[in-house]
C-alpha positions as CSV (number, residue, x, y, z in Angstrom):
1,M,27.6,23.1,-23.5
2,R,27.4,21.7,-20.0
3,Y,24.2,21.9,-18.0
4,H,24.2,22.3,-14.2
5,L,21.3,21.4,-12.0
6,G,21.1,23.5,-8.9
7,I,20.4,21.6,-5.7
8,D,16.9,22.9,-5.5
9,M,16.1,21.7,-9.1
10,L,17.6,18.3,-8.3
11,G,15.4,18.0,-5.2
12,K,12.3,18.6,-7.3
13,I,13.4,15.8,-9.7
14,V,14.2,13.3,-7.0
15,S,11.3,13.9,-4.6
16,K,8.4,13.3,-6.9
17,R,6.8,10.7,-4.6
18,D,3.3,11.1,-5.9
19,A,4.3,11.5,-9.5
20,L,3.0,9.0,-12.0
21,P,5.5,6.9,-14.0
22,E,6.1,7.8,-17.6
23,Y,7.1,4.3,-18.6
24,V,5.5,1.1,-17.4
25,T,6.9,-2.4,-18.1
26,L,4.6,-5.3,-17.5
27,F,5.6,-8.9,-17.9
28,V,2.4,-10.4,-19.5
29,T,3.6,-13.9,-19.9
30,N,6.4,-16.4,-19.2
31,K,5.6,-18.4,-22.3
32,C,8.2,-18.4,-25.0
33,N,8.8,-20.5,-28.1
34,C,12.6,-20.0,-28.0
35,K,15.4,-21.0,-25.6
36,C,17.9,-18.2,-26.1
37,S,21.1,-18.7,-24.2
38,H,21.2,-15.0,-23.3
39,C,17.7,-14.9,-21.7
40,F,17.7,-14.2,-18.0
41,L,14.3,-16.0,-17.7
42,W,15.1,-19.2,-19.5
43,K,14.8,-21.4,-16.3
44,E,11.3,-20.0,-15.6
45,L,10.0,-20.0,-19.1
46,N,6.7,-21.7,-19.9
47,D,5.7,-21.9,-16.3
48,I,2.5,-19.9,-16.4
49,E,1.3,-20.6,-12.9
50,G,2.1,-17.0,-11.7
51,E,0.8,-15.2,-14.8
52,L,-1.6,-12.4,-14.1
53,N,-5.2,-12.9,-15.4
54,L,-7.3,-10.2,-17.0
55,D,-9.1,-9.3,-13.8
56,E,-5.7,-8.7,-12.0
57,I,-4.4,-6.7,-14.9
58,E,-7.6,-4.6,-14.9
59,Q,-7.1,-3.9,-11.1
60,I,-3.5,-2.9,-11.7
61,S,-4.5,-0.6,-14.6
62,K,-7.3,1.0,-12.6
63,S,-4.9,1.7,-9.7
64,M,-2.7,3.8,-11.9
65,G,-3.2,7.2,-13.5
66,R,-2.2,8.3,-17.0
67,F,1.3,7.4,-18.3
68,A,3.0,7.8,-21.6
69,V,4.5,4.4,-22.5
70,L,3.5,0.8,-21.9
71,S,6.0,-2.0,-22.6
72,L,4.4,-5.5,-22.7
73,T,7.1,-8.0,-22.3
74,G,7.7,-11.6,-21.1
75,G,8.7,-14.4,-22.4
76,E,7.3,-13.8,-25.8
77,P,4.3,-11.4,-25.3
78,L,2.7,-12.2,-28.6
79,L,2.0,-15.8,-27.3
80,R,-0.5,-14.4,-24.9
81,K,-3.9,-15.1,-26.4
82,D,-5.7,-12.2,-24.7
83,L,-2.9,-9.6,-25.5
84,L,-5.4,-7.4,-27.4
85,E,-7.6,-7.2,-24.3
86,V,-4.6,-6.3,-22.1
87,I,-3.8,-3.5,-24.5
88,R,-7.4,-2.3,-24.6
89,T,-7.5,-2.3,-20.8
90,F,-4.5,0.0,-20.4
91,H,-5.5,2.2,-23.4
92,R,-9.0,2.7,-21.8
93,N,-7.9,3.2,-18.2
94,N,-4.5,4.9,-18.6
95,R,-4.6,6.5,-22.0
96,M,-1.0,5.8,-22.8
97,R,0.4,7.2,-26.0
98,Y,2.9,4.5,-26.9
99,L,2.9,0.7,-26.8
100,V,6.2,-1.2,-27.0
101,I,6.2,-4.9,-27.5
102,P,9.7,-6.5,-27.6
103,T,9.4,-9.7,-29.5
104,N,11.7,-12.4,-30.8
105,G,10.0,-12.0,-34.2
106,T,8.8,-15.6,-34.6
107,V,5.1,-15.0,-34.0
108,P,3.1,-13.2,-36.6
109,A,1.8,-9.9,-35.3
110,R,0.2,-8.2,-38.2
111,E,-3.4,-9.1,-37.3
112,L,-2.9,-7.9,-33.7
113,V,-1.3,-4.6,-34.9
114,V,-4.1,-3.9,-37.3
115,R,-6.7,-4.5,-34.5
116,V,-4.8,-2.3,-32.1
117,I,-4.7,0.5,-34.6
118,D,-8.4,0.2,-35.3
119,E,-9.5,-0.2,-31.7
120,C,-7.1,2.2,-29.9
121,P,-7.1,5.4,-31.8
122,G,-4.0,7.6,-31.4
123,L,-1.9,4.8,-29.9
124,R,1.6,4.5,-31.5
125,I,3.1,1.0,-31.6
126,R,6.8,0.1,-31.5
């Protein structure tokens, strides 16, 4: 079955200027413990000079409304020592439903995941 969007429906989809995003990706760190040849950031890795601090992240979060999915990426996001606070900030201010953390799998995440489940009720983690 083929679907056809009328021009008026397409206009509604394209012209949502004031609409909130459904999916937000935030690069929380440039730190990484790997040097993967396929990484597009490998030259900038481990240069944390431009990293956002918690106050800046709080400002960004407060400037946004609700959205469904937050993807915290980097580098290796699990290397950020205050990652739990970053997650709490967005959960508190933006009430996202899903948290995505792409990882290289080399940093243990069990403790973080358990704390997120305890402290951010209803948040699903991928």
